[in-house]
C-alpha positions as CSV (number, residue, x, y, z in Angstrom):
1,A,0.0,39.3,8.9
2,S,1.5,40.5,5.8
3,A,1.2,44.2,4.8
4,A,1.4,43.4,1.2
5,P,-1.5,44.7,-0.9
6,R,-2.0,41.3,-2.7
7,K,-2.1,38.1,-0.8
8,L,-2.4,34.7,-2.3
9,I,-3.1,31.3,-0.5
10,V,-2.5,28.2,-2.5
11,S,-3.0,24.7,-1.4
12,D,-3.6,21.1,-2.7
13,S,-7.0,20.0,-1.4
14,V,-5.9,16.4,-1.2
15,F,-2.3,15.7,-0.7
16,S,-1.3,12.7,-2.9
17,M,1.4,11.1,-0.9
18,D,-0.8,10.2,2.0
19,G,-4.3,11.2,1.0
20,D,-4.8,13.8,3.8
21,A,-7.4,16.4,2.9
22,A,-6.7,20.1,3.5
23,D,-8.8,22.0,6.1
24,A,-10.7,24.0,3.3
25,A,-13.0,25.7,5.8
26,G,-9.9,26.9,7.7
27,L,-8.3,28.1,4.4
28,A,-11.4,29.9,3.4
29,A,-11.5,31.7,6.9
30,L,-7.8,32.7,6.4
31,R,-8.6,34.1,3.0
32,D,-11.6,36.1,4.6
33,R,-9.4,37.3,7.5
34,H,-6.5,38.6,5.3
35,G,-8.4,39.7,2.2
36,A,-6.4,37.1,0.1
37,L,-7.2,35.1,-3.0
38,L,-7.6,31.4,-2.5
39,V,-6.3,28.9,-5.1
40,L,-7.1,25.4,-4.5
41,D,-5.8,22.4,-6.4
42,E,-8.7,19.9,-6.6
43,A,-6.8,17.4,-8.8
44,H,-7.1,14.5,-6.3
45,A,-10.4,15.5,-5.1
46,T,-12.5,16.0,-8.2
47,L,-15.4,13.4,-8.6
48,V,-14.1,11.8,-5.2
49,Y,-15.1,14.3,-2.4
50,G,-18.3,16.4,-2.4
51,E,-22.0,15.2,-3.0
52,G,-21.5,16.4,-6.6
53,G,-17.8,15.5,-6.9
54,G,-16.8,19.0,-6.7
55,G,-14.0,18.3,-4.3
56,V,-13.0,19.1,-0.8
57,A,-14.2,22.8,-1.0
58,E,-17.7,21.6,-2.0
59,Q,-17.7,18.9,0.8
60,A,-16.7,21.6,3.2
61,G,-19.3,24.1,2.1
62,V,-16.8,26.7,1.0
63,A,-16.7,26.3,-2.7
64,D,-18.1,29.9,-3.1
65,R,-15.2,31.2,-1.2
66,V,-12.4,29.6,-3.4
67,D,-11.4,32.0,-6.0
68,V,-9.5,29.7,-8.3
69,S,-10.1,26.0,-8.4
70,V,-7.6,24.0,-10.6
71,G,-7.5,20.4,-11.5
72,T,-6.6,17.7,-13.9
73,L,-8.8,15.5,-16.1
74,S,-6.3,12.6,-16.0
75,K,-7.2,11.3,-12.7
76,A,-10.8,10.6,-11.8
77,F,-12.0,11.6,-15.3
78,G,-9.5,9.4,-17.1
79,A,-9.0,11.9,-19.8
80,H,-6.5,14.4,-21.1
81,G,-6.3,18.0,-20.1
82,G,-7.1,20.1,-17.0
83,F,-9.4,23.1,-15.8
84,V,-9.2,26.4,-14.2
85,A,-12.5,27.5,-12.6
86,C,-12.5,31.2,-11.7
87,S,-14.4,34.4,-12.0
88,S,-14.8,36.1,-15.4
89,P,-12.3,38.9,-14.8
90,L,-9.7,36.6,-13.7
91,H,-10.5,34.2,-16.8
92,Q,-9.9,37.3,-19.0
93,L,-6.6,38.0,-17.3
94,L,-5.4,34.3,-17.8
95,L,-6.4,34.4,-21.3
96,S,-4.6,37.5,-22.1
97,R,-1.5,37.1,-20.0
98,G,-1.2,33.2,-20.0
99,R,-1.8,32.4,-23.5
100,A,1.6,30.8,-24.1
101,G,1.0,28.4,-21.2
102,I,-2.4,27.6,-22.3
103,Y,-1.6,25.7,-25.4
104,S,1.9,24.6,-24.4
105,T,1.0,20.7,-24.2
106,A,0.6,18.3,-26.9
107,L,-1.2,15.1,-27.3
């Protein structure tokens, strides 16, 4: 295990090349065991997995243990844009430090 004070686990929830789903429960357990932040890219799982379409984490019952959920609206939604779902403090950090990237795409 890393002795680093900050740890980050990042994974796709569904791997687009073959459609395999990540072990969201295993990733959440890893997060808990190492005190890490868990970032899950639900781009290929939103509206497809989970009772409410919340993705693989919802289906696995661990959505409350995913610190950051990101995705796109261009797949199942058939729209333009994307989303980052996270805590309010992390939201404020992203707004203050990531402003250049937030508005970097054009229609």
